[in-house]
N, C-alpha and C positions, 0 to 999 in steps of 0.2 A: 573686491571686498575680501578682507582676510578673516580667518577664524580667530576668535579671541578667547581669553580665559578670564572672564570677569565675575564668574560666580565663586564666592569664597565661603568658607566655613562649611556648615552642613549641606549647603546647596551645591558645593563643588562637585559632588557625585553626578549631578544632573548636567554638567557642562558638555560632555561628549554627545548628549542627545541632540545637540545642534546640527550634528552631521546628518541625522535622520530628517530633521525639520527642514534643513536646506535641500535635501534630496527629494522632497516633495515638489520642488519648483525648479530644480537644476539637475543635470546629469551628475553622476557620481564623480566622474573625473574632475570637473571643475570644483566640486565641493572639497575633494581631497587636496587639490591644488591650492585652495584658499588656506589650508592649514600647513602647507609646506613652502613651496618656492614663492608664492604670492606674499605670504606673511613675512618671509625672509626679505623680500624686496622692499616691502613697506617699512621694515625695521632697519633697512639699509645694511643687511647682514648676508647678501647673496654670496653663495659659495661656503659660508660657515654654518648656516642652519638651512633646513629645507632641502637639502641635496645630499646625495651620496657621491662624494668627491674627495680627492686628496686635500688634506688641510681642513676639512669640515669637522664639526664637533663629534660626529659618529653617534648620533642619537638615532636609533633604528628600532622598528617593531617588526615582528613576524606575526602575521595574522592568520588564524586557523580558518581559512575560507577565503572567498573573493569579495573584498569590500566594494569592488566596482559593481558587483550584482547585489550586495547586501550591505548598506552602510551601517546597519545596526551592529555588525561585527566590530565597529569602532567604539561601541558604547559599553556600559556596565563595567567601568573602571578596569579595563583590560582583561575581561573574563575570556575573550577570544584571542588573547595575545600570549602564546606560550613562551615567547622570548621578547625581552625588552632590554635594549642596550642604551646607556645614557653616558655620554662622554667617553665612549669606548669601553665602558665597564658594564658587565652584565648585572642588571638589577632584579630580573626575574627570569627563571629558566625552569619551565615545566618539562620533564623528560616523559616521552611516550615509550613505554617498554612493551 
C-alpha cells in the first residue's frame, strides 16, 4: 500500500496526518517506505523517485528529529523540516545560528 496525496484545497494541509494514522497500526519504517520506494514502485518510477541515487530527481527532506520514533515530525506542512530540496533545488532552508 502506497501513501497518496488525494486531499486537495483547504484539506491538503491534513494530508500528512496519514503518517500518524498509519503509525497506529504499523511500525514507522513501513509507513515511511509507503511514501518513498513503495510509491515509486507502484508508479513504475523506481530509481527516479523515492530513492537517493544517481539519476534520481533529488527530492529530499531533512527532519528535525527522528521520524522512526515520532511520525508526527512529518506533519504540519513541514514545520519540522528545516531543509526541503525539490529537483535538486532548495525550496526551504531554515538556518540555525
